[in-house]
N, C-alpha and C positions, 0 to 999 in steps of 0.2 A: 189307319194302318193296324192299330192294335186289335180292332174288331175283326179285320180280315185275318190277322194271325190266329185269332181265337177260333174263327170258322174253320181254318185249315187244321187247327188242333182237334176240333170236334171230329172232322172227317177222318183224320188219322186214328183218333181213339176208336171210332166205330169200326175202322178197318182192322186195328189190332184186336178188337173183341172178336171179329169174324175169323181172323187168322189164327188166334189162339185157340178158339173153339174147334177149328178144323184140325190143328195139330194134336190137341188132347184126344179128340174123337178118333183120329187116325191111329194114334198110339194104343188106344183102348179097344177100338173095334176092328182094326185092320182096314183094308181098302174101302169098305162100305162106310167106315167112320167119316170119310170125306163128305158124303151126303148128309150124314147125321150132323156133322159139324157145320155145314152150310145151313141146314135147317134151324139148328139151335142158335147159331150166331145171328141169323136173320130175325128170328123171333126175340132173341135177347136184345138186339138193337132197337126194334120197335118198341118192346116193353119198356126199356130203359128210357127212351126218348119221351114217352107219354106218361109213364108212372113212377119214375125214379124220385120225384119230388115228393109224391104221396108216401112212397115207402119211407123216406128220410124223415119226413114229419111224423109218421105213425111210429117209427122206431124210437122217437123221442117222447112219444106220448103227448105230442103238442096239440093244444087247443086253440082254434082261432078266436081273436078278441076283437071287439069293436071299440070305437071312441068312448062309448058309455062304460065299457068294462075297464079299459086302460086309457084314460084320457091323455096322460102325459106321454106314455109310450107311442100311441097312435098319432098324437099330434106332432111329435118330433119326427117320426117316419113321414107324415104328410108334408111337413115343411121341407125336409131335406129332399124328398122325391121331387116336389114342385121346383126347388133350387136347381136339381140335377136335370130337369126337363124329362122325368121318368113318370110312367103311369103309377098310381098308387098300388103298391103291393099289398097283398094279404098279410096280416100280422099275427103271429102265433106266440104263445107262451108255453114252454115245456116245464113240467113239474121238478126237474133236476135241480138240486141245491147248489151244485158247483156252478159258478158264474161263467157263462159262455153264450155264444150266438153264432148263427150261420144264416145264409140265404140260400134259396133253392128255387127251381123252376126252369122251364126250358127257353124262355126269353123274357124280356122285361115286361111284356103284357101278361105273362102267366107266372109272375114272381111271387115269392113269399119270403118274408124275414121272420126268423124265430129267435127269441131270446129266452133264457132259462129264468126260472123263479128266483134262483140264486143271484143272477145278475141284477135283476130288478131290486132285490132287497139289499144289495151291497154297493150298488154303484150310484153316485150322485148324478144329477141330470146333466152336468157339463161333460162327464165321462161317457155317459149313456149316449150323448150326441156323437161323440167320437166314434164309438162302436157302431152305431147305426149308420154313420157316414161311411165307414169301412165296408159295411155289408151292402149298402146301396152302391158303392163303388164296384163291387163285384156284379150287381145287377147291370149297371151301366156298361161294364166292360164285357158283358156276356160271359163271365166266368162260371156262372151258376149251373149251366147245363152241362159243361165239361166236368165240373167237380162232382156233380151229383151222380153223373153216369159213371164216372171213375169209381166212386164209392160203391155203387151198386154193382159194377162189374168185379171190383176186387173182392167184395163179399161172395158173389156167386162163384168166382174162381176158387176161393178158399173153401167154399161148401163142396164143390166139385171134387177138389183134391182130397177132401176128407172122405167123401163117398167113395172115390177111387181106392183110397188107402184101405178101407174096410172091405171093399171088393177084392182086393188082392189077399187080404188076411183071411177071407172066408172062402177063397178059392173060386170067386165068381168072374175071374177074368176071361174076356175073349168070348167070342160068338162064332157060330158056323164052323166051317171046315178048318184044318190046320192052316192052310194058306191064307185064310181070311181072317184069322185070329191076330189080334195086335201082339206087339212085342212086349213082353212083361218087363224087361229091363228099361225100355224106352218109357213105358207107362210109370214105372217107379221113379225114374228121373224127373218126368213131368210133375209127378205128385209133389216132389220137393221144390222144383223150380217155378212151377206156375204161380204160387202165391208171392214168391220173391219177384217175378216178372210184373205181377199186378201191383206191387208195392213200388217198384221203380217207375212204372208208368204214372202212378200218383204223385211221386216225387217230382218227376219231370213237369208235370201239369201244375203242381201246386206252389213250388217255392217262389218262382218269379212273380206270379200273380199276387202273392201276399204283399210284397214290396209295392206293387202298382196300386193295390187297394189301399194300403196305408197312406200312400202319397195323396191319391185323390180324395179318399175319405177325410183326411185331415184338412185339406183344402175346403172341401164341402161343408164340413162342420165349422171351419174358420178357426180351429184350435189344435194345432199339432201336439202340444204339451197334454192336452185333455186325452187324446188317443194314446199317447205314450204312458200316461199314468193307468189308463184303463187296461193296457196290456199287462202291466205289472200285477194287477189285482187278480185275475184268473190264475196266473202262474203261482201265486201265494196260496190261493185257495185250493188249488189242485193237489198239492202236497198233503192237504188235510182231508179233502173230500174228492178223491179221484172219481171221475164220471164213469158209470157202468154202461159203456157203449161199445159197439162192435169196432175193433181197431181199423177195419176197413173204412169207417166213416171219419177218421181222425182229420183228413184233409178238408172237411167241410167247414170246421170251426174256425173262429177268429184266432184262437190259440189252441195248441194241442190239449185235449182233454185228460191227458195222462200225466201222472207225476213221474215222467221217465228219467231213468238214469242216463249216464254218458252214452252208453251203447244204444239205448232207444232214441236218444236225440240224434244220433248218427243217421238212423234210418227214418227220422221223422219227415212228415210230408211238409212241415213248416220250417222256414228259414230260422236261424238262431234268434231268439227273442231279444237279446241284447243288441244285435245288429239293427233289428227293426226299431227299437227304441232310440238307439244312436242316430239313425237317419231322420226320425221324427224331430228329435232335439236339434239337429242341425237345420231342419225346416224352420223351426221356431226362431233360431238365432238369425237365419236369413230374412225372417219376416214374411215367409211364403204363406 
């Protein structure tokens, strides 16, 4: 049932990308913008489906590691993947010093798990198992395609809005005859609202799936308290070493990579950390 729901979300997300591309292009270029939007949306969907995981890994400077390079890390991933009945994902390490992790790929057969150098340096093996269990839960639940496409989509919308803003400032708005030109006020409104819409879509996709991944990941690792403790650690380090990543990619990580204040937490793609930890502690008390 959950897999079916995620497939529906993927279709809806791809449809939203297409629809938003058409709306933006219509406001920018006038009636011809519908065609431009269809072309852009179609290309964006294909590109995101096949290449969004590579973009995510490249943006983190991640390098693939083998069992010879990182025996403990790869060994834990292999054990948990076998326990979950999953194909062995590729394993990557990012040079970032802030402890964090994410999974990406278009399906379990093309999945990758990435951890930061900071996570490996600060986290004991027991907590590392909890983190990797969480990430493999995303792979099993097929969250990874949705999340990575959403992150790529949000980054693209933010970049387009920035380009459009400069286009208005420099007077490059509109093409063709007066009737075919877009509406400057509509374009200005979209420049403001499009990134917010992208963020709302990410929040809709991300928050529920984190609870589900915590629950299954804790069961897979066999230790809810280990995952609860692991979630506390990145939160502590993020206040000292905020991760330098595109905000559009926040939803990919096991915890938000930013040392956000109350306002930022309100718009975070992650549910409240305290609530996630509370649920995991309740699982431990129930002996789940």
